Structure formats: structure tokens, C-alpha cells
VONUKE-126465 format. One record per atom (N, C-alpha, C): x, y, z; residue in three letters. Coordinates in steps of 0.1 Angstrom, whole numbers, plus 2048, in hexadecimal, padded with zeros to 3 digits. Atoms other than C-alpha are relative to their C-alpha. Layout:
REM residues N
XYZALA
...
***
This chain:
REM residues 72
8087F4800MET
800800800MET
80980C800MET
7F87F3801ARG
80E8227F6ARG
7F980B807ARG
8067F47F9ARG
80884080CARG
80380D7F8ARG
7FF7F3806ALA
8028627FEALA
80880980AALA
7F97F77F8ARG
81A87D80AARG
7FA80E7FFARG
8067F2800LEU
80D89F815LEU
80C809802LEU
7F57F67FFASP
8258BC80FASP
7FB80D807ASP
8067F47FAGLU
80D8D681DGLU
7F47FC809GLU
80B8037F6TRP
7F68D583BTRP
7F48097FCTRP
80C7F8802LEU
7D28E2838LEU
80180C809LEU
8007F37F8PRO
7CE906844PRO
7FA7FD80EPRO
8058017F3ARG
7C8909869ARG
7F880C805ARG
8077F47FCGLU
7B992B86BGLU
7F28017FAGLU
80D7FD804THR
794931869THR
7FD80F802THR
8027F1800VAL
78A955861VAL
7F18027FEVAL
80E7FC802HIS
767964865HIS
80080F7FEHIS
8037F1802ALA
75B986859ALA
7F18017FEALA
80E7FD802ARG
73999585BARG
7FF80E7FAARG
8017F3807LEU
7329B1842LEU
7F2805801LEU
80D7FA7FFTHR
7169C9848THR
7FF80C7F7THR
8037F4808SER
7069E4833SER
7F3806803SER
80D7FA7FETRP
6EA9FD836TRP
7F77FD7F4TRP
80980380CTRP
6DD9F1814TRP
7F57F6805TRP
80B8097FDLEU
6BB9E1817LEU
7FA7FA7F4LEU
80780680BPRO
6AA9C9800PRO
7F38077FCPRO
80D7FA805GLU
68D9D67EBGLU
7F47FB808GLU
80C8037F9GLY
66D9D77FEGLY
8027FF80FGLY
7FE8007F1ILE
67D9D7821ILE
7FF80F805ILE
8027F27FATHR
6719F6835THR
80480180ETHR
7FD7FF7F1GLU
6799EC859GLU
80F803802GLU
7F27FC7FEPRO
6999F9868PRO
8097F3802PRO
7F680B7FFGLY
6B79E2865GLY
80B8027F6GLY
7F5800809HIS
6D49D984FHIS
8017F37FAHIS
7FD80E806THR
6E19BD839THR
80D7FC805THR
7F38057FCGLU
6FD9A7842GLU
8037F37F9GLU
7FB80C807LEU
71298B833LEU
80B7FB808LEU
7F58077F8SER
727973847SER
8087F87F6SER
7F7807809VAL
746964836VAL
80A7F980AVAL
7F68087F8MET
75C948844MET
8097FA7F6MET
7F6807809TRP
77C93B834TRP
80C7FB808TRP
7F48067FAPHE
79C92883CPHE
80C8057F9PHE
7F47FB806GLN
7BF935837GLN
80B7FD809GLN
7F48017F8THR
7E2932843THR
80280C809THR
7FE7F47F7ALA
7ED948860ALA
80880B7FAALA
7F87F6806THR
80595B849THR
7F88087F6THR
8087F980AGLN
7EA966830GLN
7F980C807GLN
8077F47FCASP
7DA989833ASP
7F17FE7FFASP
80E803800PRO
7B698483DPRO
7F880A7F8PRO
8087F6807PHE
7AA9A582EPHE
8027FF7F1PHE
7FF80280FALA
7B999E80CALA
7F87F47FCALA
80780C804ARG
7AA97C80CARG
7F1803800ARG
80E7FC7FFLEU
78898A817LEU
7FC8087F3LEU
8037F780CALA
7899A47FAALA
7FF7F77F4ALA
80080980CALA
7919887E1ALA
7F37F7801ALA
80C8087FEILE
7749737EFILE
7F38087FCILE
80C7F9801VAL
75998E7EFVAL
7FF8087F3VAL
8007F880CARG
7639A07CFARG
7F67FB7F6ARG
80980580BPRO
74F9897B7PRO
7F27FD805PRO
80C8037FALEU
7329847CFLEU
7F580A7FCLEU
80C7F8802ASP
70F9917C8ASP
7F980380DASP
8057FC7F3TRP
7079A47E8TRP
7F17FF801TRP
80E8007FFTHR
6E29A87E0THR
7F97F3801THR
80680D7FFSER
6DC9837DDSER
8057F880CSER
7FA8087F5LEU
6F29777FALEU
7FD80680ELEU
8027FA7F3ALA
6ED991815ALA
7F27FE806ALA
80D8027FAGLY
6D198C82EGLY
7FD80C808GLY
8057F47F9PHE
6BC9A783EPHE
8007FD80FPHE
7FF8027F1ALA
6C29AB864ALA
7F980C806ALA
8077F47FAPRO
6A89C1875PRO
80680480DPRO
7FB7FC7F4PHE
6B29D6892PHE
7F77FB80CPHE
8078067F4GLU
6A89C78B4GLU
7FD80C809GLU
8047F67F6ASP
6959DD8CDASP
8077FD80DASP
***
């Protein structure tokens, strides 16, 4: 039996970002905001802000972000 050799370990860092905007979906009149949560894995040496920018650049905010009403 031949074993595969791994030259690189899987990333150990989990990064979370919550993006919020005052933009509201059409038809929403109650006070609140929209938000989009993003999670990814990366190595400890990578810049998380550069990686986040690369992840969200092609995303369609209007179809992915969810409305979050303000709580009283």
C-alpha cells in the first residue's frame, strides 16, 4: 500500500467577517440594515482584509445580504 505524502497542511485559521450596510431591499420600510456574514479559512500569514476583498468583490450583495431589523 502506497501512502500519499502531504507537502502542505490545511490552513488552521478561520476568519469571520460581518458586513453591514444601510441599504434596504425594495419594499422594506421598517428600520434596520442589511448584513452579510462571510467565513473562510486561510494561513496565519495571509492578510485577512485582502482575502475578504477578493471574496466579496464578485458577490451580488442584493441577492445575498439579509435584512436585519433594529431591535427595540
